[in-house]
C-alpha positions as CSV (number, residue, x, y, z in Angstrom):
1,M,28.3,-45.5,28.9
2,I,29.9,-44.7,25.7
3,L,27.1,-46.0,23.7
4,L,24.3,-44.5,25.7
5,L,26.2,-40.8,25.2
6,I,26.3,-41.1,21.9
7,F,22.5,-42.3,21.3
8,G,21.5,-39.3,23.5
9,C,23.0,-36.7,21.2
10,K,21.0,-37.2,18.2
11,D,22.5,-34.1,16.7
12,D,26.1,-35.1,16.6
13,R,26.3,-38.6,16.3
14,S,28.7,-38.6,13.6
15,Y,31.0,-35.9,14.9
16,I,31.3,-37.9,18.4
17,C,32.0,-41.2,16.2
18,N,34.8,-39.5,14.5
19,Q,36.5,-38.3,17.8
20,L,36.0,-41.6,19.4
21,N,38.1,-43.3,16.3
22,V,40.7,-40.5,16.2
23,Y,41.2,-41.0,20.0
24,E,40.8,-44.8,20.3
25,T,44.4,-45.1,21.2
26,Q,44.7,-42.9,23.4
27,M,41.6,-43.6,25.2
28,R,42.7,-46.9,26.0
29,R,45.4,-45.7,28.2
30,L,43.4,-42.9,29.9
31,P,42.2,-43.5,33.5
32,I,38.2,-44.2,33.0
33,I,37.4,-41.1,35.0
34,A,39.2,-38.9,32.4
35,L,37.8,-41.2,29.4
36,T,34.3,-40.5,30.9
37,A,34.8,-36.9,31.1
38,L,36.4,-36.5,27.4
39,V,33.0,-38.2,26.0
40,L,30.8,-35.9,27.9
41,M,32.3,-33.0,26.5
42,I,32.0,-34.3,23.0
43,A,28.2,-35.5,23.4
44,G,27.7,-32.0,25.0
45,C,28.7,-29.9,21.9
46,G,25.1,-29.7,20.3
47,K,23.5,-28.4,23.6
48,K,24.8,-25.0,24.1
49,N,23.0,-21.7,23.4
50,E,19.7,-23.2,22.8
51,M,17.2,-20.7,22.6
52,P,14.0,-20.6,24.5
53,M,10.4,-21.2,23.4
54,L,9.4,-17.6,22.1
55,K,5.6,-16.7,21.7
56,T,5.5,-13.0,22.3
57,C,5.1,-9.5,21.0
58,I,8.7,-7.8,20.6
59,F,7.4,-4.5,19.1
60,P,4.1,-3.4,20.4
61,G,2.9,-0.4,18.9
62,D,3.2,0.6,15.0
63,Y,5.8,-2.0,13.6
64,P,4.2,-3.7,10.7
65,D,5.3,-5.6,7.6
66,P,8.5,-6.7,9.7
67,S,11.7,-7.9,7.1
68,I,14.3,-9.8,9.1
69,M,17.7,-11.1,8.0
70,R,20.7,-12.8,10.2
71,E,24.2,-12.4,9.9
72,G,25.8,-14.7,12.2
73,D,24.8,-14.2,15.9
74,D,23.4,-10.8,14.7
75,F,19.8,-10.0,13.9
76,Y,18.2,-7.1,11.9
77,M,14.9,-5.9,11.1
78,T,13.2,-3.0,9.5
79,H,9.1,-2.2,8.9
80,S,6.9,-0.3,6.8
81,C,7.6,3.8,7.4
82,F,4.9,5.2,5.3
83,T,5.4,9.1,5.1
84,Y,7.5,9.2,8.4
85,Y,10.9,10.4,7.5
86,P,13.9,9.8,7.9
87,G,12.5,6.3,6.8
88,L,13.3,2.8,7.2
89,L,14.3,2.5,10.8
90,I,16.8,-0.6,11.3
91,W,16.8,-2.4,14.5
92,H,19.5,-5.0,15.6
93,S,19.0,-7.7,18.1
94,T,21.3,-10.9,19.4
95,D,18.5,-12.6,21.1
96,L,15.5,-11.7,19.2
97,V,13.5,-10.5,22.2
98,T,15.3,-7.1,22.8
99,W,16.3,-4.7,20.4
100,E,18.3,-1.5,19.8
101,P,17.8,1.2,16.7
102,V,21.0,1.5,14.7
103,A,20.4,3.6,11.5
104,R,17.2,5.2,9.1
105,A,17.8,4.1,5.8
106,V,15.7,6.6,3.6
107,Q,15.7,10.4,4.1
108,G,13.1,12.6,3.2
109,Q,11.2,11.7,0.1
110,D,7.7,12.7,-1.3
111,Y,6.2,8.9,-1.3
112,S,4.6,6.5,1.1
113,I,6.8,3.4,2.0
114,F,5.6,-0.1,2.7
115,A,6.5,-3.8,3.0
116,P,10.4,-3.5,2.6
117,E,12.7,-6.3,2.3
118,L,16.2,-6.3,4.2
119,C,18.7,-8.5,2.9
120,K,22.4,-8.9,2.3
121,V,24.3,-10.4,-1.0
122,G,28.1,-10.2,-1.4
123,G,29.0,-8.1,1.5
124,K,26.5,-5.1,0.7
125,Y,23.3,-4.8,2.5
126,Y,20.1,-3.8,0.5
127,I,16.6,-2.7,1.5
128,Y,13.8,-3.2,-1.6
129,Y,10.9,-1.1,-1.0
130,P,7.7,-0.1,-2.8
131,T,6.1,3.0,-2.5
132,S,2.5,5.0,-3.1
133,T,3.4,6.0,-6.7
134,G,3.6,2.4,-8.0
135,L,7.4,2.5,-8.3
136,N,9.6,0.1,-6.5
137,F,13.1,1.4,-5.2
138,V,16.4,0.1,-3.5
139,V,18.9,1.5,-1.2
140,T,22.4,-0.4,-0.2
141,A,25.2,0.2,2.5
142,D,28.3,-1.4,3.0
143,R,27.4,-1.1,6.8
144,I,24.2,-1.7,8.5
145,E,24.9,1.6,10.1
146,G,25.0,3.2,6.8
147,P,25.7,5.7,5.3
148,W,22.7,4.3,3.1
149,S,22.8,5.0,-1.0
150,E,20.2,7.1,-2.6
151,P,17.4,5.5,-3.8
152,V,17.8,3.3,-7.2
153,Q,14.2,2.9,-9.0
154,I,13.5,-0.6,-10.1
155,D,11.6,-0.7,-13.3
156,V,9.1,-3.2,-12.1
157,S,5.7,-2.7,-10.6
158,G,3.9,-4.4,-7.4
159,I,4.2,-4.3,-3.9
160,D,5.9,-6.0,-1.1
161,P,9.2,-7.2,-2.6
162,G,10.7,-10.7,-1.7
163,H,14.4,-11.2,-2.7
164,V,15.8,-14.4,-3.0
165,I,19.2,-16.3,-4.7
166,G,17.9,-19.1,-6.9
167,E,19.6,-22.5,-7.6
168,D,21.3,-20.9,-10.8
169,G,22.9,-18.6,-8.5
170,K,20.8,-15.7,-10.1
171,R,19.0,-13.1,-8.0
172,Y,15.4,-12.7,-8.1
173,L,12.4,-10.5,-6.8
174,Y,9.0,-11.7,-5.9
175,L,6.1,-8.7,-5.9
176,S,2.4,-8.7,-5.4
177,D,0.0,-7.7,-7.4
178,G,-3.0,-7.8,-5.1
179,N,-5.9,-10.2,-6.4
180,A,-3.3,-11.8,-8.9
181,P,-1.0,-14.5,-8.7
182,L,2.7,-13.2,-7.5
183,I,4.9,-11.5,-10.1
184,L,8.8,-12.8,-10.6
185,V,11.4,-10.8,-12.0
186,Q,15.3,-11.7,-12.3
187,L,17.7,-8.9,-11.0
188,T,21.0,-8.1,-12.5
189,D,24.1,-9.3,-10.5
190,D,24.4,-6.2,-8.8
191,G,20.7,-6.0,-7.7
192,L,20.2,-2.7,-8.8
193,A,18.1,-3.4,-12.0
194,V,15.7,-6.1,-13.6
195,A,17.5,-8.4,-15.9
196,S,13.9,-9.9,-17.3
197,E,10.4,-9.5,-17.9
198,P,8.0,-10.0,-15.4
199,E,6.2,-13.1,-15.3
200,T,3.4,-14.5,-13.3
201,S,4.1,-17.1,-10.6
202,F,2.6,-18.5,-7.3
203,A,-1.1,-18.0,-7.4
204,G,-1.7,-19.0,-3.9
205,W,-4.0,-20.9,-1.3
206,P,-7.6,-21.4,-1.4
207,I,-9.1,-19.4,1.3
208,P,-12.4,-21.7,2.4
209,E,-15.6,-19.6,1.4
210,D,-16.8,-19.4,4.8
211,W,-13.8,-17.5,6.1
212,V,-14.5,-13.8,7.1
213,T,-11.5,-11.9,5.5
214,E,-11.4,-8.5,3.3
215,G,-10.5,-10.8,0.0
216,F,-8.2,-12.7,-1.4
217,W,-5.0,-10.4,-1.3
218,L,-2.0,-12.3,-2.1
219,E,0.9,-10.5,-0.6
220,S,4.2,-10.5,1.5
221,P,6.4,-13.2,-0.4
222,K,9.4,-13.8,1.7
223,L,11.6,-16.6,0.6
224,F,14.5,-18.9,1.9
225,K,16.1,-22.1,1.4
226,R,16.4,-25.0,3.5
227,G,18.2,-28.3,2.6
228,D,17.0,-29.0,-1.3
229,W,13.7,-26.9,-0.9
230,F,13.1,-23.2,-1.5
231,Y,10.1,-22.0,0.9
232,L,7.7,-19.1,-0.2
233,V,6.0,-17.6,2.9
234,T,3.1,-15.2,1.8
235,A,0.1,-13.6,3.4
236,E,-3.7,-13.5,2.2
237,G,-6.9,-12.1,3.3
238,G,-6.1,-8.5,3.8
239,T,-4.1,-6.6,6.6
240,A,-6.9,-5.2,8.6
241,G,-10.8,-5.1,8.3
242,P,-12.2,-7.9,10.0
243,E,-10.3,-9.7,13.1
244,T,-10.0,-12.9,11.3
245,S,-8.5,-11.1,8.1
246,H,-4.6,-12.1,7.7
247,M,-2.9,-15.1,7.9
248,V,0.5,-16.8,7.1
249,L,1.1,-19.4,4.5
250,V,3.8,-21.7,3.2
251,A,4.7,-23.1,0.0
252,R,7.5,-24.8,-1.3
253,S,9.6,-25.7,-4.5
254,R,12.9,-27.5,-5.8
255,S,13.4,-24.2,-7.7
256,A,13.2,-20.4,-6.6
257,A,10.9,-20.2,-9.7
258,G,8.4,-22.7,-8.7
259,P,6.0,-24.4,-9.2
260,W,5.1,-24.4,-6.0
261,E,3.1,-26.7,-3.6
262,N,1.0,-25.3,-0.8
263,S,1.6,-26.8,2.5
264,P,-0.8,-29.3,4.0
265,Y,-0.7,-27.3,7.5
266,N,-1.7,-24.1,5.9
267,P,-2.5,-21.6,7.5
268,M,1.0,-21.4,9.7
269,I,-0.6,-18.6,11.5
270,H,-4.4,-17.3,11.7
271,T,-6.6,-15.4,14.0
272,Y,-9.5,-17.4,14.2
273,S,-11.7,-15.5,16.4
274,A,-12.2,-11.8,17.6
275,S,-11.9,-13.2,21.1
276,E,-8.0,-13.9,20.7
277,D,-5.5,-11.7,21.9
278,W,-4.3,-10.7,18.8
279,W,-6.0,-9.7,15.7
280,S,-5.3,-10.0,11.9
281,K,-2.1,-11.9,12.4
282,G,0.0,-12.1,9.0
283,H,2.8,-10.8,6.9
284,G,5.4,-13.8,8.2
285,S,8.9,-14.4,7.8
286,L,10.9,-17.2,8.9
287,I,14.3,-16.7,10.4
288,D,16.8,-19.3,11.8
289,D,19.6,-18.3,14.3
290,A,23.0,-19.8,14.8
291,Q,21.9,-22.9,16.9
292,G,19.6,-24.0,14.1
293,N,16.1,-23.0,16.2
294,W,13.6,-21.6,13.6
295,Y,10.9,-18.7,14.4
296,V,8.4,-16.8,12.5
297,V,8.2,-13.1,12.8
298,Y,4.7,-11.4,11.6
299,H,2.4,-8.6,12.6
300,A,-1.0,-8.4,14.4
301,Y,-3.5,-5.9,15.9
302,R,-3.6,-6.0,19.6
303,N,-7.2,-7.2,20.5
304,G,-9.3,-3.7,21.1
305,F,-6.3,-1.6,19.8
306,H,-6.3,-0.8,16.0
307,T,-5.4,2.8,17.0
308,L,-1.9,1.5,18.1
309,G,-0.8,-0.1,14.7
310,R,0.5,-3.5,13.7
311,S,3.0,-5.0,16.5
312,T,5.6,-7.2,15.4
313,M,5.1,-10.6,17.2
314,I,7.4,-13.7,17.4
315,E,6.9,-17.5,17.8
316,S,8.9,-20.4,17.8
317,V,8.7,-22.9,14.8
318,E,9.2,-26.9,14.6
319,W,9.6,-28.5,11.4
320,T,7.2,-32.0,10.8
321,E,8.6,-35.0,9.6
322,D,7.5,-34.4,5.9
323,G,9.8,-31.4,6.1
324,W,7.2,-28.1,6.8
325,P,7.4,-25.5,9.2
326,V,4.3,-25.2,11.7
327,A,4.2,-23.1,14.9
328,A,5.6,-24.9,17.8
329,Q,2.6,-24.1,19.8
330,K,-1.1,-24.4,18.5
331,D,-2.1,-21.4,16.7
332,G,-4.5,-19.3,18.7
333,A,-3.2,-20.9,22.1
334,L,-3.4,-18.7,24.7
335,W,-0.4,-16.2,25.3
336,E,1.5,-15.4,28.5
337,N,0.3,-11.9,29.7
338,H,-1.5,-11.6,26.4
339,G,1.6,-11.9,24.6
340,L,3.1,-8.9,26.0
341,Q,6.5,-8.5,27.9
342,A,7.2,-7.2,31.5
343,D,9.8,-4.6,30.3
344,Y,9.8,-2.8,27.2
345,S,12.4,-0.1,28.0
346,Y,14.3,-0.7,25.0
347,L,11.3,1.1,22.8
348,R,10.8,4.0,25.2
349,D,14.0,5.4,24.5
350,Y,12.9,8.8,23.4
351,D,15.9,10.7,24.1
352,N,17.1,8.8,21.3
353,P,16.8,10.8,17.8
354,L,16.3,7.5,15.9
355,M,13.1,7.3,17.9
356,W,11.6,10.3,16.1
357,A,10.2,10.8,12.6
358,K,9.0,13.9,10.7
359,W,5.1,13.5,9.2
360,E,6.5,15.0,5.5
361,P,3.2,15.5,4.2
362,G,3.1,18.3,6.5
363,T,4.2,21.8,5.6
364,E,4.9,22.5,9.6
365,T,7.4,20.4,11.6
366,L,5.5,17.6,13.1
367,M,7.8,15.0,14.9
368,T,5.9,11.8,15.5
369,T,7.1,9.0,17.6
370,T,5.5,5.4,18.5
371,A,2.9,4.6,21.5
372,I,3.7,1.1,22.7
373,D,0.9,1.3,25.8
374,A,-2.5,0.8,26.3
375,E,-2.5,3.7,28.8
376,Y,0.2,6.3,28.8
377,R,0.9,10.0,29.6
378,I,3.1,12.5,27.3
379,E,4.1,15.8,28.9
380,A,6.2,18.3,26.6
381,E,7.6,21.6,27.6
382,F,8.3,24.3,24.7
383,E,10.0,27.7,24.4
384,V,7.8,29.9,22.1
385,S,8.2,33.6,21.4
386,G,6.8,36.1,19.2
387,T,4.4,34.4,16.8
388,D,5.8,30.8,17.3
389,M,3.4,28.4,18.0
390,A,3.9,24.7,19.6
391,G,1.8,21.9,20.1
392,L,1.5,18.6,21.4
393,Y,-1.0,15.8,19.4
394,L,-2.1,12.3,19.6
395,F,-1.8,12.0,15.6
396,Y,-3.3,9.7,13.3
397,N,-3.2,12.1,10.0
398,D,-4.2,15.4,9.4
399,D,-8.3,14.5,9.5
400,A,-7.9,12.7,12.7
401,S,-5.6,14.2,15.5
402,F,-6.0,15.2,19.2
403,G,-4.1,17.7,21.3
404,L,-3.4,21.3,21.6
405,R,-1.4,24.1,20.1
406,L,-0.1,27.2,22.1
407,G,1.3,30.5,21.3
408,M,2.7,33.0,23.5
409,E,0.3,33.9,26.6
410,P,-0.2,38.0,25.8
411,S,-0.3,38.8,29.7
412,L,3.2,37.6,29.9
413,S,6.6,39.0,28.5
414,S,7.1,38.1,24.7
415,A,10.9,37.1,25.4
416,G,11.0,33.0,25.4
417,Q,7.9,32.3,27.3
418,I,7.7,28.3,28.4
419,R,4.7,26.4,27.8
420,K,3.4,23.1,28.9
421,I,1.0,20.6,27.9
422,R,-0.1,17.4,28.9
423,I,-2.1,14.3,27.1
424,E,-3.4,11.0,29.0
425,N,-4.6,8.2,27.0
426,H,-6.4,5.4,28.7
427,N,-7.4,2.8,26.4
428,N,-8.4,5.1,23.6
429,I,-10.1,8.0,25.9
430,A,-7.9,10.6,25.9
431,S,-7.6,13.9,27.8
432,V,-5.6,17.2,27.3
433,W,-4.2,19.6,29.8
434,K,-2.0,23.2,29.7
435,M,0.1,24.3,32.5
436,N,-1.4,27.5,34.3
437,G,1.0,29.2,36.6
438,N,1.7,26.1,38.4
439,E,-1.5,24.4,38.1
440,W,-2.5,21.9,35.3
441,E,-5.6,23.2,33.8
442,A,-7.9,20.5,31.6
443,V,-8.7,21.7,28.3
444,E,-10.7,18.5,26.9
445,E,-11.4,15.5,28.6
446,N,-12.6,12.3,27.8
447,V,-12.5,12.2,24.2
448,D,-13.2,8.5,22.6
449,L,-10.2,8.0,20.0
450,S,-10.9,4.6,19.0
451,S,-12.0,5.3,15.5
452,Y,-8.8,7.0,14.7
453,N,-7.2,4.0,12.6
454,H,-7.1,2.6,9.3
455,N,-10.6,0.9,9.0
456,V,-11.8,4.4,9.4
457,Y,-9.1,6.8,8.0
458,K,-7.2,4.5,6.3
459,G,-3.5,4.9,5.4
460,F,-2.4,2.2,7.5
461,F,-1.1,4.7,10.0
462,A,-1.1,4.5,13.8
463,L,-2.1,7.0,16.7
464,R,1.2,8.4,17.5
465,P,2.8,11.0,20.1
466,A,3.7,14.2,17.9
467,Y,4.7,17.7,18.7
468,L,4.4,20.6,16.5
469,L,7.0,23.7,16.4
470,T,6.8,26.8,13.9
471,G,8.9,29.8,13.8
472,S,11.8,29.6,16.1
473,A,10.0,27.8,18.8
474,R,11.8,24.8,20.5
475,L,11.3,21.8,22.4
476,V,12.6,21.8,26.1
477,S,11.7,18.2,27.1
478,F,9.5,15.3,26.4
479,T,8.5,12.6,28.7
480,Y,6.4,9.4,27.8
481,T,5.0,7.9,30.8
482,P,3.2,4.2,31.0
483,L,0.3,4.1,32.9
484,G,-2.2,1.5,34.4
485,N,-1.7,-2.3,33.6
486,N,-0.8,-2.4,30.0
487,Y,-1.4,-6.4,30.2
């Protein structure tokens, strides 16, 4: 019986043997029932807290370019924030499925932020991020909740920074240069400046000529070490455009500086057909949990909903006998409920100020949040006076928005009027109403908003619920209600 249990627990054989040797004398004196109980306890030590197989969308809506890190049993993630400020919303989870917002790391700036890198080194948290100015910055904090430092400029160009500590104990940053090999630069020990001249590094994976993509676009370097190997996870093919554009690729090296060997199982993640539930899957990061399970986190567009932006997905990962990570379920396999969970209440807490960010290019106060459903209703109640204006919108950018702006009703008192607006979006077909007396009055109905996305208006934004306030206008209430069957 003892031998059977030892060979049945492959993760803990040496530990079991050591324990049996230590207690050998004592065991001989124990009744057989007690001996069996002790061996069962030891043999079961590696079977606790195993995570379930995952293949699901954890952040539907506009949550692109995920960067994830683990600290013990706690996971933290952030995403591109572009021109929504405060930016770089940080999320926390203990199960990789449900998340809660904890902080925004960057206050208002005059640039767009995309593809950040979140990591922790020597007791300090870092977020490296590129900007629309061509410059890279880093912010730091002693606690994930903040306060976060003012941005520090890193004197290196490129996008999509990826941080790694090399075999020499030095800190390095990989960056993308678009249609060129990745850039590698050494950082100072405090991670706040460059310590070497940039050099070219990994040249990417050759995309088959007959694949339909936006182009080569080698980007999103994310690195980790497992055993004696450094692994480099990248993306190619472009992050929008054709449904089959993006992909997650893997390479490895004995050194953090390369040379890199491409995985024979590439691409690890890819959309092969426009009929799949999720389009343009790419920009991946690999993460393990405290029990040794592995996962890949990446972004993708929901089929037919470029307007929602790029959602964050997660899939379980297995390791091949020759040491390569692969998706635990065959890439392109069917998703349960199209990959959508039954409960996203953790993303619908619109009373939490962290869920809102200002559209910074605007001169007026336009506050935006993230829609996560294919069909939903938003309603807002405002108090306006004098020349105040208030509005409710589905907002992509200044050239693509749908909604209504209201001022005071001339026939009513000029002191603090209450105005109400409602918008419904049914699979990209939207209508807007205003409250007239005690009844809703249609203002504009059945407008097709499906073109309000990056492929038409650029910017990598999403169609977001938003409200506008001018002067002393005040938001009294806001509600977001999912409608229909969002599967």
